[in-house]
A tleap script that builds the chain and sets N, CA, C and O, in Angstrom:
source leaprc.protein.ff14SB
mol = sequence {
  NMET PRO SER LYS PRO THR GLN SER GLU HIE
  MET LYS GLN THR TYR ARG ILE ARG VAL SER
  ASP ARG LEU GLY PRO ALA LEU CYS GLY ALA
  PHE ALA GLY MET ARG ALA GLU VAL VAL PRO
  ARG GLN THR VAL ILE GLU GLY TRP LEU SER
  ARG GLU GLU PHE HIE ALA LEU LEU ARG ARG
  VAL GLU GLN VAL GLY ILE GLN LEU VAL ALA
  ILE GLU ARG ALA THR GLU ASP ARG PRO CYS
  PRO ASP CARG
}
set mol.1.N position { -34.690 -14.248 30.044 }
set mol.1.CA position { -33.884 -14.769 29.057 }
set mol.1.C position { -33.138 -13.711 28.304 }
set mol.1.O position { -33.729 -12.787 27.745 }
set mol.2.N position { -31.814 -13.854 28.294 }
set mol.2.CA position { -31.050 -12.838 27.545 }
set mol.2.C position { -31.288 -12.833 26.047 }
set mol.2.O position { -31.585 -13.861 25.439 }
set mol.3.N position { -31.147 -11.631 25.461 }
set mol.3.CA position { -31.410 -11.572 24.040 }
set mol.3.C position { -30.264 -12.219 23.248 }
set mol.3.O position { -29.154 -12.403 23.747 }
set mol.4.N position { -30.574 -12.541 22.042 }
set mol.4.CA position { -29.516 -13.294 21.261 }
set mol.4.C position { -28.625 -12.140 20.724 }
set mol.4.O position { -29.106 -11.082 20.319 }
set mol.5.N position { -27.250 -12.422 20.749 }
set mol.5.CA position { -26.341 -11.363 20.236 }
set mol.5.C position { -26.540 -11.160 18.835 }
set mol.5.O position { -26.916 -12.082 18.111 }
set mol.6.N position { -26.297 -9.950 18.388 }
set mol.6.CA position { -26.316 -9.625 16.928 }
set mol.6.C position { -25.021 -10.111 16.170 }
set mol.6.O position { -23.990 -10.328 16.807 }
set mol.7.N position { -25.083 -10.274 14.841 }
set mol.7.CA position { -23.929 -10.708 14.204 }
set mol.7.C position { -22.705 -9.831 14.395 }
set mol.7.O position { -21.576 -10.316 14.470 }
set mol.8.N position { -22.966 -8.445 14.476 }
set mol.8.CA position { -21.854 -7.546 14.695 }
set mol.8.C position { -21.182 -7.702 16.096 }
set mol.8.O position { -20.006 -7.386 16.280 }
set mol.9.N position { -21.968 -8.193 17.045 }
set mol.9.CA position { -21.351 -8.449 18.323 }
set mol.9.C position { -20.484 -9.724 18.252 }
set mol.9.O position { -19.534 -9.861 19.022 }
set mol.10.N position { -20.803 -10.653 17.336 }
set mol.10.CA position { -19.940 -11.853 17.301 }
set mol.10.C position { -18.775 -11.690 16.392 }
set mol.10.O position { -17.827 -12.463 16.529 }
set mol.11.N position { -18.744 -10.752 15.463 }
set mol.11.CA position { -17.665 -10.527 14.506 }
set mol.11.C position { -16.842 -9.418 14.995 }
set mol.11.O position { -17.318 -8.316 15.271 }
set mol.12.N position { -15.481 -9.749 15.110 }
set mol.12.CA position { -14.604 -8.823 15.496 }
set mol.12.C position { -13.467 -8.689 14.488 }
set mol.12.O position { -13.278 -9.614 13.697 }
set mol.13.N position { -12.718 -7.631 14.463 }
set mol.13.CA position { -11.512 -7.406 13.652 }
set mol.13.C position { -10.427 -6.852 14.446 }
set mol.13.O position { -10.662 -6.316 15.529 }
set mol.14.N position { -9.173 -6.958 13.939 }
set mol.14.CA position { -8.054 -6.319 14.478 }
set mol.14.C position { -7.943 -4.913 13.935 }
set mol.14.O position { -7.867 -4.704 12.725 }
set mol.15.N position { -7.935 -3.977 14.814 }
set mol.15.CA position { -7.786 -2.566 14.448 }
set mol.15.C position { -6.515 -2.090 15.075 }
set mol.15.O position { -6.163 -2.421 16.207 }
set mol.16.N position { -5.792 -1.234 14.220 }
set mol.16.CA position { -4.613 -0.638 14.684 }
set mol.16.C position { -4.760 0.890 14.383 }
set mol.16.O position { -5.011 1.334 13.263 }
set mol.17.N position { -4.581 1.623 15.476 }
set mol.17.CA position { -4.630 3.132 15.316 }
set mol.17.C position { -3.322 3.706 15.726 }
set mol.17.O position { -2.728 3.238 16.697 }
set mol.18.N position { -2.839 4.706 15.030 }
set mol.18.CA position { -1.551 5.275 15.326 }
set mol.18.C position { -1.895 6.772 15.759 }
set mol.18.O position { -2.657 7.494 15.116 }
set mol.19.N position { -1.272 7.126 16.866 }
set mol.19.CA position { -1.607 8.490 17.351 }
set mol.19.C position { -0.335 9.265 17.484 }
set mol.19.O position { 0.713 8.634 17.628 }
set mol.20.N position { -0.324 10.550 17.452 }
set mol.20.CA position { 0.923 11.353 17.549 }
set mol.20.C position { 1.365 11.333 18.994 }
set mol.20.O position { 0.571 11.212 19.927 }
set mol.21.N position { 2.644 11.454 19.125 }
set mol.21.CA position { 3.338 11.508 20.456 }
set mol.21.C position { 3.452 10.221 21.144 }
set mol.21.O position { 2.724 9.278 20.832 }
set mol.22.N position { 4.358 10.139 22.091 }
set mol.22.CA position { 4.499 8.948 22.844 }
set mol.22.C position { 3.647 9.028 24.085 }
set mol.22.O position { 3.892 9.874 24.946 }
set mol.23.N position { 2.644 8.166 24.203 }
set mol.23.CA position { 1.674 8.214 25.331 }
set mol.23.C position { 2.410 7.490 26.481 }
set mol.23.O position { 3.063 6.466 26.283 }
set mol.24.N position { 2.275 8.067 27.688 }
set mol.24.CA position { 2.790 7.567 28.904 }
set mol.24.C position { 1.797 6.473 29.418 }
set mol.24.O position { 0.717 6.257 28.868 }
set mol.25.N position { 2.255 5.794 30.526 }
set mol.25.CA position { 1.386 4.810 31.137 }
set mol.25.C position { 0.040 5.242 31.461 }
set mol.25.O position { -0.876 4.442 31.266 }
set mol.26.N position { -0.217 6.426 31.943 }
set mol.26.CA position { -1.547 6.943 32.302 }
set mol.26.C position { -2.404 6.962 31.200 }
set mol.26.O position { -3.534 6.482 31.293 }
set mol.27.N position { -1.926 7.540 30.009 }
set mol.27.CA position { -2.789 7.634 28.879 }
set mol.27.C position { -2.968 6.252 28.213 }
set mol.27.O position { -4.016 5.967 27.635 }
set mol.28.N position { -1.950 5.420 28.301 }
set mol.28.CA position { -2.100 4.087 27.636 }
set mol.28.C position { -3.154 3.308 28.509 }
set mol.28.O position { -3.839 2.428 27.988 }
set mol.29.N position { -3.274 3.621 29.785 }
set mol.29.CA position { -4.310 2.952 30.591 }
set mol.29.C position { -5.776 3.302 30.222 }
set mol.29.O position { -6.708 2.593 30.602 }
set mol.30.N position { -5.952 4.414 29.470 }
set mol.30.CA position { -7.244 4.710 28.978 }
set mol.30.C position { -7.682 3.779 27.875 }
set mol.30.O position { -8.840 3.839 27.459 }
set mol.31.N position { -6.821 2.930 27.387 }
set mol.31.CA position { -7.041 1.896 26.365 }
set mol.31.C position { -6.915 0.555 26.933 }
set mol.31.O position { -6.336 -0.311 26.278 }
set mol.32.N position { -7.405 0.296 28.100 }
set mol.32.CA position { -7.376 -1.033 28.721 }
set mol.32.C position { -7.753 -2.220 27.879 }
set mol.32.O position { -8.733 -2.159 27.136 }
set mol.33.N position { -7.067 -3.212 27.962 }
set mol.33.CA position { -7.477 -4.417 27.182 }
set mol.33.C position { -6.882 -4.353 25.700 }
set mol.33.O position { -7.099 -5.250 24.884 }
set mol.34.N position { -6.211 -3.363 25.452 }
set mol.34.CA position { -5.575 -3.186 24.127 }
set mol.34.C position { -4.040 -3.155 24.304 }
set mol.34.O position { -3.532 -2.879 25.391 }
set mol.35.N position { -3.323 -3.446 23.208 }
set mol.35.CA position { -1.918 -3.355 23.222 }
set mol.35.C position { -1.547 -2.005 22.743 }
set mol.35.O position { -2.094 -1.500 21.763 }
set mol.36.N position { -0.584 -1.398 23.453 }
set mol.36.CA position { -0.072 -0.053 23.085 }
set mol.36.C position { 1.363 -0.155 22.987 }
set mol.36.O position { 2.022 -0.566 23.942 }
set mol.37.N position { 1.883 0.187 21.913 }
set mol.37.CA position { 3.372 0.188 21.568 }
set mol.37.C position { 3.881 1.531 21.302 }
set mol.37.O position { 3.408 2.137 20.341 }
set mol.38.N position { 4.761 2.065 22.008 }
set mol.38.CA position { 5.378 3.333 21.768 }
set mol.38.C position { 6.485 3.178 20.701 }
set mol.38.O position { 7.409 2.384 20.882 }
set mol.39.N position { 6.394 3.915 19.621 }
set mol.39.CA position { 7.390 4.015 18.615 }
set mol.39.C position { 7.935 5.372 18.460 }
set mol.39.O position { 7.354 6.258 19.086 }
set mol.40.N position { 9.014 5.713 17.688 }
set mol.40.CA position { 9.428 6.961 17.650 }
set mol.40.C position { 8.345 7.990 17.346 }
set mol.40.O position { 7.726 7.939 16.283 }
set mol.41.N position { 8.110 8.924 18.270 }
set mol.41.CA position { 7.214 10.034 18.062 }
set mol.41.C position { 5.671 9.680 17.953 }
set mol.41.O position { 4.839 10.563 17.741 }
set mol.42.N position { 5.346 8.401 18.101 }
set mol.42.CA position { 4.019 7.951 17.993 }
set mol.42.C position { 3.731 6.726 18.915 }
set mol.42.O position { 4.645 6.039 19.371 }
set mol.43.N position { 2.476 6.503 19.152 }
set mol.43.CA position { 2.023 5.286 19.796 }
set mol.43.C position { 1.022 4.592 18.908 }
set mol.43.O position { 0.124 5.201 18.326 }
set mol.44.N position { 1.222 3.244 18.827 }
set mol.44.CA position { 0.330 2.371 18.105 }
set mol.44.C position { -0.488 1.607 19.080 }
set mol.44.O position { 0.075 0.888 19.906 }
set mol.45.N position { -1.862 1.724 19.035 }
set mol.45.CA position { -2.757 0.995 19.852 }
set mol.45.C position { -3.515 -0.011 19.000 }
set mol.45.O position { -4.134 0.339 17.995 }
set mol.46.N position { -3.454 -1.241 19.415 }
set mol.46.CA position { -4.022 -2.335 18.667 }
set mol.46.C position { -4.969 -3.168 19.525 }
set mol.46.O position { -4.766 -3.387 20.719 }
set mol.47.N position { -6.033 -3.625 18.824 }
set mol.47.CA position { -7.023 -4.440 19.662 }
set mol.47.C position { -7.970 -5.220 18.642 }
set mol.47.O position { -8.153 -4.860 17.480 }
set mol.48.N position { -8.483 -6.221 19.177 }
set mol.48.CA position { -9.452 -7.165 18.426 }
set mol.48.C position { -10.897 -6.599 18.900 }
set mol.48.O position { -11.312 -6.850 20.031 }
set mol.49.N position { -11.568 -5.899 18.068 }
set mol.49.CA position { -12.793 -5.141 18.383 }
set mol.49.C position { -13.927 -5.393 17.500 }
set mol.49.O position { -13.788 -5.752 16.331 }
set mol.50.N position { -15.032 -5.205 18.064 }
set mol.50.CA position { -16.366 -5.243 17.255 }
set mol.50.C position { -16.431 -3.757 16.756 }
set mol.50.O position { -15.687 -2.885 17.205 }
set mol.51.N position { -17.322 -3.551 15.849 }
set mol.51.CA position { -17.555 -2.297 15.284 }
set mol.51.C position { -17.953 -1.222 16.405 }
set mol.51.O position { -17.516 -0.072 16.425 }
set mol.52.N position { -18.777 -1.725 17.263 }
set mol.52.CA position { -19.112 -0.820 18.421 }
set mol.52.C position { -17.967 -0.434 19.286 }
set mol.52.O position { -17.792 0.727 19.655 }
set mol.53.N position { -17.160 -1.463 19.616 }
set mol.53.CA position { -15.956 -1.180 20.438 }
set mol.53.C position { -14.953 -0.358 19.697 }
set mol.53.O position { -14.202 0.373 20.343 }
set mol.54.N position { -14.876 -0.420 18.367 }
set mol.54.CA position { -13.957 0.395 17.642 }
set mol.54.C position { -14.465 1.877 17.687 }
set mol.54.O position { -13.662 2.792 17.865 }
set mol.55.N position { -15.735 2.094 17.533 }
set mol.55.CA position { -16.201 3.402 17.569 }
set mol.55.C position { -16.042 3.983 19.070 }
set mol.55.O position { -15.848 5.188 19.230 }
set mol.56.N position { -16.116 3.216 20.012 }
set mol.56.CA position { -15.949 3.723 21.411 }
set mol.56.C position { -14.487 4.027 21.603 }
set mol.56.O position { -14.158 4.943 22.356 }
set mol.57.N position { -13.539 3.262 20.921 }
set mol.57.CA position { -12.155 3.621 20.956 }
set mol.57.C position { -11.888 4.922 20.314 }
set mol.57.O position { -11.129 5.711 20.879 }
set mol.58.N position { -12.406 5.204 19.253 }
set mol.58.CA position { -12.371 6.545 18.609 }
set mol.58.C position { -12.819 7.619 19.478 }
set mol.58.O position { -12.199 8.681 19.542 }
set mol.59.N position { -13.866 7.387 20.145 }
set mol.59.CA position { -14.419 8.500 21.069 }
set mol.59.C position { -13.361 8.615 22.216 }
set mol.59.O position { -13.093 9.742 22.634 }
set mol.60.N position { -12.785 7.590 22.715 }
set mol.60.CA position { -11.790 7.720 23.825 }
set mol.60.C position { -10.621 8.617 23.297 }
set mol.60.O position { -10.181 9.561 23.955 }
set mol.61.N position { -10.156 8.265 22.087 }
set mol.61.CA position { -9.022 9.072 21.486 }
set mol.61.C position { -9.345 10.571 21.518 }
set mol.61.O position { -8.549 11.415 21.928 }
set mol.62.N position { -10.591 10.842 21.046 }
set mol.62.CA position { -11.068 12.253 20.964 }
set mol.62.C position { -11.090 12.883 22.387 }
set mol.62.O position { -10.574 13.975 22.625 }
set mol.63.N position { -11.715 12.130 23.302 }
set mol.63.CA position { -11.898 12.618 24.675 }
set mol.63.C position { -10.452 12.902 25.345 }
set mol.63.O position { -10.290 13.898 26.050 }
set mol.64.N position { -9.568 12.120 25.130 }
set mol.64.CA position { -8.268 12.217 25.677 }
set mol.64.C position { -7.452 13.387 25.104 }
set mol.64.O position { -6.549 13.941 25.730 }
set mol.65.N position { -7.864 13.734 23.798 }
set mol.65.CA position { -7.317 14.871 23.127 }
set mol.65.C position { -6.009 14.602 22.380 }
set mol.65.O position { -5.184 15.495 22.189 }
set mol.66.N position { -5.852 13.375 21.974 }
set mol.66.CA position { -4.683 13.026 21.224 }
set mol.66.C position { -4.979 13.034 19.718 }
set mol.66.O position { -6.111 12.834 19.278 }
set mol.67.N position { -3.883 13.282 18.933 }
set mol.67.CA position { -4.136 13.446 17.441 }
set mol.67.C position { -4.094 12.047 16.847 }
set mol.67.O position { -3.202 11.270 17.186 }
set mol.68.N position { -5.008 11.712 15.991 }
set mol.68.CA position { -5.110 10.477 15.253 }
set mol.68.C position { -4.249 10.644 14.046 }
set mol.68.O position { -4.366 11.634 13.323 }
set mol.69.N position { -3.376 9.683 13.811 }
set mol.69.CA position { -2.455 9.847 12.658 }
set mol.69.C position { -2.927 8.767 11.557 }
set mol.69.O position { -2.967 9.136 10.384 }
set mol.70.N position { -3.264 7.525 11.873 }
set mol.70.CA position { -3.742 6.582 10.874 }
set mol.70.C position { -4.513 5.505 11.581 }
set mol.70.O position { -4.333 5.241 12.770 }
set mol.71.N position { -5.394 4.880 10.793 }
set mol.71.CA position { -6.159 3.675 11.224 }
set mol.71.C position { -6.015 2.607 10.211 }
set mol.71.O position { -6.144 2.838 9.009 }
set mol.72.N position { -5.741 1.420 10.702 }
set mol.72.CA position { -5.617 0.219 9.822 }
set mol.72.C position { -6.660 -0.848 10.369 }
set mol.72.O position { -6.964 -0.920 11.560 }
set mol.73.N position { -7.129 -1.595 9.467 }
set mol.73.CA position { -7.966 -2.766 9.859 }
set mol.73.C position { -7.686 -3.989 9.109 }
set mol.73.O position { -7.488 -3.969 7.895 }
set mol.74.N position { -7.667 -5.046 9.810 }
set mol.74.CA position { -7.379 -6.388 9.111 }
set mol.74.C position { -8.517 -6.531 8.070 }
set mol.74.O position { -9.583 -5.925 8.184 }
set mol.75.N position { -8.243 -7.321 7.106 }
set mol.75.CA position { -9.162 -7.521 6.058 }
set mol.75.C position { -10.202 -8.701 6.147 }
set mol.75.O position { -11.143 -8.825 5.363 }
set mol.76.N position { -9.924 -9.548 7.187 }
set mol.76.CA position { -10.774 -10.591 7.477 }
set mol.76.C position { -11.564 -10.539 8.726 }
set mol.76.O position { -10.996 -10.371 9.805 }
set mol.77.N position { -12.923 -10.683 8.628 }
set mol.77.CA position { -13.666 -10.872 9.899 }
set mol.77.C position { -13.479 -12.222 10.335 }
set mol.77.O position { -13.260 -13.127 9.529 }
set mol.78.N position { -13.559 -12.415 11.663 }
set mol.78.CA position { -13.588 -13.692 12.237 }
set mol.78.C position { -14.494 -13.730 13.444 }
set mol.78.O position { -14.636 -12.714 14.123 }
set mol.79.N position { -15.135 -14.896 13.753 }
set mol.79.CA position { -15.994 -14.893 14.875 }
set mol.79.C position { -15.274 -14.809 16.193 }
set mol.79.O position { -14.234 -15.450 16.341 }
set mol.80.N position { -15.754 -14.071 17.148 }
set mol.80.CA position { -15.050 -13.872 18.433 }
set mol.80.C position { -15.119 -15.229 19.162 }
set mol.80.O position { -16.079 -15.992 19.049 }
set mol.81.N position { -14.001 -15.482 19.941 }
set mol.81.CA position { -14.010 -16.843 20.662 }
set mol.81.C position { -14.986 -16.803 21.789 }
set mol.81.O position { -15.384 -15.754 22.296 }
set mol.82.N position { -15.366 -18.051 22.170 }
set mol.82.CA position { -16.248 -18.108 23.348 }
set mol.82.C position { -15.558 -17.676 24.538 }
set mol.82.O position { -14.360 -17.938 24.650 }
set mol.83.N position { -16.221 -16.994 25.511 }
set mol.83.CA position { -15.668 -16.475 26.671 }
set mol.83.C position { -15.930 -17.381 27.824 }
set mol.83.O position { -15.515 -17.088 28.945 }
savepdb mol mol.pdb
quit
């Protein structure tokens, strides 16, 4: 019997991170499942993430070696939809 998900696994938020430089398709592919928008001299990566997924995203940014410029988070938590 699978374990019951924790509250943090059910609650997700929209996170938007801004990184320096315009990321090409290969680097944007490192953030699969997220929206990446290239704006002048930066790329904005946005997704609906749990806290654990958000921390994994930050690790990916560090692993890829791109400079983090800003992080924004929506102010409301909402339950994730049924899959």
